[in-house]
N, C-alpha and C positions, 0 to 999 in steps of 0.2 A: 687356509690356502684357497685361492680362487683359480679357476680355469676359465679364462676369458676367450671366447671363440666367435668365429664368424664362418658361415657356410654359404657357398654359392651352389645353386642347383640348376637342373635342366629346365625347370618350369614344367607346366603340364597340370593334369588333374590332381586334386587333393589326394595326398598319400601315395601318389604314383611318381612323384618327382625323384630324381636321382642326384646324388652329390657329385659336383664337378670339381670343387676345390674346398679345402678345409684349412683353417689356421687356428691354432690354440696356443695361447700364451699363459703359462703358469705364473701366477702373480701372488706374492706373499703379503701384499698390502703396501709394500715399499719399493719393490723392484721385480722385474721379470727374472725368474730363476730357471726356466726351461721353455722350450717352444717346439712346436711341430707344425710344419707347413707343407702341404702336398696337393697337387692335382689328383683327381680321382677319376678313373674310368667308370662312368655310370652305366655302361652297357645299354644305353638307349640314346637316341638323338636329342640334341639340345634345341629348344624352341628358338626360332629366328630372332625374336625380340630380345631374348636373353643373350644371344651371341652379340647383338648390337650393344647391349647394356654393359656386359662384362668384358667383351673382347676374347672370351674363351670359346673356341670352336671345336667341332668334332675331331678334326685332324690333330689338334694339340693333345687330345686325350687318348689316342689309340694306344700309345705305349705307357700311359700312366697306370699306376697300380689300381687294382679293383678294391672295393671297400673291404672285403674280407682280408686283404693283404695289409691294410693299415689299421684294422680294428683293434688288434692287440696294443699297438702304440697309443691309440686313443684311450683305451682303458687304463693304461699305465700312467699317462700324463694327467688324467682326470681323477686318479685315485685319491680318496679323502679330500676332494675339492668341492667347493660350491661352483656350479656352472654360472657364468655371467655372460650375457649377450644383449645386444640392442634388439629388442623384441624376442626375448628368450623363447616364447611359446613356439615360434617358427623353428628356430635352430634345434631346440630340444626335441620337438616332434619329429623332425627329419632324422636326427640321430637315433632316436628310439625306434623309428620305423625300420631303418637300415639294420640295427642290431636284432630287431624282432625277426627279420628275414633270415638271420643267422641262427635263430633259436636262443638268443641271449637277451635277458631282461636288463636293460640299461636304465638304472634309476639313480637320480642325483638330486640333491637340493638345488634350487635355482634362484637367481636374482635377475631382474630385468632393468637395464639402464634407462629404458623409456619410462617405466613407472617411477623409478627413483628420481629421474630428472624432473618429472611433472611435480613431484613433491618438494624436491630440494632446490630446483631452479624454475620456479613458477612463472607463468605469464609469458612464456616464449611463444612466438608466432607459429613455430613448427618444431616438432620433436623427431623429425627424420634425422638420421645420423649426420648426413652432409650439412644440412642447414644448422643443426644444433652446434656442431663443433666449429662451424664458421662464426656463429654468434659468440662463441667462447674464445675465439682467436686461437684455437688448437690447429696446428698445421696438419694437413692430410694429403697423402699421396696414394696412388693406386685405388681411387674410389671404385667401388663395386668389384674389387678383388678381395679375397678373403684376408690376406695379410694386412693390406692397407686399412680395411674396415675394422679388423680386430685390434690393430695398434691404436687407432683412433678411439676405440672403445676402452682400451686400457687407460689412456690419458683422461677420458671422460670419467671413468670409474674412480681414478685417483682424486679428481676434483670432487666427486660426490662423497667419497670417504671423508674428505676434509670438511665439507659442508654439513655433514651429519653430526651436529653437536650433541645430539642425544645418544649417539653411539649405537643406534639400532642395527646397523649393518654388521659391526664388529661383534656385538652381543649375539646376533644370529649365528655368526661363524663359531663362536665359543660354544654355544648350545649344541651345534652340530658335532663339535669335537668331544663334548661331554658324552653325547650319545654313542660315539665310537669308542669310548672307554679310555681316552688319553688322559693321563693324570701325571704331569711332569713333576719331578722333585724340585725343591727350591734352587739347588745348584744348577740344574738344567735350565730353569727359567732365567737365572742371572746370565748364564753363558750365552743365551740366545739374544741378549740385549746389546745395543750398540753403545760405544763410548762417545755419544754425540748429544747435541743440544736438542731438547724437545720435551714433550709431555708423555708421562707414563700413566697407565690405567691399571689398577689392581682389581681383579675380579674374583668373586667367590665361586663355589662349585655350581651355583645356579646361573652363572654368567653375569650376575649383578655387579655393578661398580661399587667397591667399598672404599676406594681411595684414589684420588687424582693428585698428581704432583708434577712439578717441572724441574728440570736440572740441565746444567751445561754438560753433564756426564750422566746419562740415564742409567747405565750399568752400575756405576759407582754408587749412585743414590739409592737404587733399589736394593743393592747389596747391604747398604746401611740399615734399611728397613728389616731385612731378613736376618741381620746379626745383632740388631739393637736389643737392649735389655729393658727399655721402658715399657709401660703398659700398652701404649698404642702399637709399638712394634710387635709385642707378643701376640696381640689380638690379630694383627695383620698376618703374622706367621701362621697362626692357627686356622685362619679362614681363607687364605689365598689358594686359588686354583690355577690361575694363569695371570700373566702380565702382558698387556698390549701397549703399544707406544706409537707416537707420531713424531717423526723428526721435523724440526722447524728451521734449523740453521740459525735463525735469528732468536736471540734471547727475548727480545721485545715481544715477538709473536707468541713465544712460549708463555710469558707472563700474562699476556692478554687472554690467551686460550684457557689457561689454568683458572683465572678469575671467573671467566664466563661459564665454563663447563662445570665448575663446582656449584655455581648457583643453579644451573639447569638440572644437574643430575643428583645433587645433594647426597654425596657418598657419606656413609655413616661415620667414617673416621676423619672427615674433613670438617667437623663441627665448627672449629675456630674460624676457618676461612669462609664459611657461609656468610658470616657477618663481615663488616669492614675490618680489614687488618690495619688500617691507618688511624691510629688513636690520637695523633698530634697533628696540628695544622698551623699554617702561617697565615696571619691576617694583616691587613693594612689598617692602621688606626691614626686618625688625624688628632694630634695633641692640641692643647689650648694655646700653643704658640704658633700653630699653623704648619708644623712639620709632620710629614707622613712617616709614621713609625712602622716597622715590620716586626710584629709581635708573635712569638710562638706560644700557643695555648692548647689546652685539651680540645680535641675536635668537637665542634658544635654544629650540627646539621642545620640549625636555624640561621647561621651566619655564612656569608659568602667567603670561602677560603681562597687563597692564592694557590697553594699546593699543600700536600699532606705527607706525613711520615709515619713509619711503623713504630719508632721509639723516640723518646725525648732527645737522646744523644744524637741520633741520626739527624734530627731537626736542628739541633745546635750546631753540629758540624757543617750542615748545609748553610745555615744562616751566617756563620763566620765567613764561609767562602763567598757568599753573596755580598756581604758587607765589604769585604776586601776588593772584590771584582768591580763593584760600582762606587767605590770610595765613599761609603756611607759611614755613619757614626755608630759605634758599638753601644754607646750609652742609650741613644734613641731606640736602638733595636733590642734593648733589654739584655745585652751580653756583658755589660760592665756597669756595676753599681757604684756610683760615686755622687757626692754633692757638687763636685767640680767638673772640669773637663775630663774626657775619657783618656785612657792610656794612649790610644792611637794618635790623639791630638798632640800629646807630649813628644811623639817621635815623628811628627809632621805627616802622618798618614790619615788624618781627619782634618777637614777644613774648618772645624770649629763650630759646627751647628749646635753642639752640646753647650756652647757658651754664648750662642747668639751671634758669633762672628761671621756666619754665613747665612744669608737670607733664606727663608723658607722656600721662596720661588726658585732660587738656584738649586738648592738641595733637592727639592721635590722633583726637579727635572730628571735627576739620575734615578730616583725611586720609580718614576713613571717609565723610564727606559726599561728597568727590570720588569715592571708589571706588564708592559706591552710584550716583552719577550716571552713571558710565562703564559700570557693569556691566549686561549684558543678563539677568543671572540672574533667571529666573522672570518676566521682564517680558512683558506682552502689550500691544503698541502698534502702531498704524498711522501711518506717517509720510506725510502728505499733502503733495504738492508740485505744481508746475506740470505740465500735460500738453502734448500736441502741438498742441492747438488752444485757443482762448480759453475755450470752454465745457467743456473736458476737464481732468481732474486725474489725477495719478499717485499710486499708493499702494504703500508698501513695508510688508510684514507681518512683524512679529516676534512669535512665539507661544511662550510658556514659555521665553523667552530665546533662541530659535532663529530665525534668519532663514529665512523660508519662500519668499519670492519677491516679485514686484511685479505690478502691473496698471495699466491705464488705465480710467477710468470717467467716465461722463457724468452719472449720477444717484446721489444719496446712498444710495438704496435698494440699489445694487449693493455698497456696502461696509458698510452697517449690517446687512444680512442675510448672516450668515456663510456660509450654504450657497451663496448666489449668489456671494459674494466668492471662495470657494475654487474655484468653477468657472471664474471669469475670471482667477484668479491664474496667472501664469507661474512655475512652480516653479523654484527655484534651489537650488544647494548652499550649505549653511551651513559655513563654514570660517573659519580665522583671517583670511584676506584680506578676505572679505566683512564680517566683524565690524569689522575695522579701517577699511575704506572707510566704513562707516556712521558709526562713531565720529568719524572724521576729518572727515567732511562736516558732521555736526551741530555739531562744535567750531567750524568756520569759517564756516558758512552758516546763514541763517535759512530755515526751511521754512514753508509756509503754515500748517500746524497738525499737532499730534501728538495722536492719539486713544488714550487708555489704556482698556483694557477687561479 
């Protein structure tokens, strides 16, 4: 659990500042679960430049509660939380100073979104909160007021969590929970999970990732691990300490994240997925009569494939659909063995390429149409699909035929402005597997829209 906060002060000499306003949002990594916002009477005058900056003046604070009157609420809402702020050293120092005056030692683990942003969103011209969220297309209101700044920090932190593919932030939280002695039962773990699409991460008692998976129903899939009887399930049951998750809304994003993060984190129980899971591939072969054949073979990294499949049967089913859609020949595509014409020609669904009745030039035009549709060569497109919430969308970027990554967005401005889009993009590796995942998903599923640019 995270307590994301912002504090406004009177200004003045170091360690003599007083709090004028505080906002704390308790955030579980997915949504805000509690909040505390209050003006605070600092019992000292505010510096004139601070009044001009924040709009908070001395008259506004005369009837506001003093710090000792809100101290208990601050302790309650930050209990068992990691403190998160933009420039945490300032906010944490101010809070500790105020509590020290009351004779209370306020100690918490902390995270700084400035430092995280420098690591996960590099090469920004400025890491001030206002300029950074503007560069990310994050809407912001009430700048230099505690509530507005803290809410913007929540949205920034949500983006940083998504960009943290090595899961250092989440693992840090788990290690803090381990120190506090929390050790939930398997049933409690399952009950805390959502019935939604996304990625789940199974951690051991050291916080290390031991398994990464994706599902359209996270709770149901994790429950299968915890009740399974096979060797892998039993090992997971014996080693699990906790399960974290990320909702994606889009199954395509879940598939891409799973593929990428298994390769980065190398969980011990994901051995099979560390290697390519696509064992069969579709190739184009020009036969001696000049016809382009689509042939399904064992995947061979030395040859350029059109697309790939996890099993032979999946490949055959797909090739049957392709052959039918583009009015191709089952015999040429290796789906019907015969010395004569294919069965489809007998029922007038093949134009007779198998018997030389259709010229290679005419037949190959339809094959090329399929190849162009499947190819990412020089394509620039954004695949827009569902997001994690009703008002949110996901976007997958392909630029010059290369898969660049994905993001979530609330406003069309965030993806129509390429500079902002690339700032919020979560970069991903472009490889054979990601290309096949995208091709396979688009073959089988409808997305909200595809933007070509």
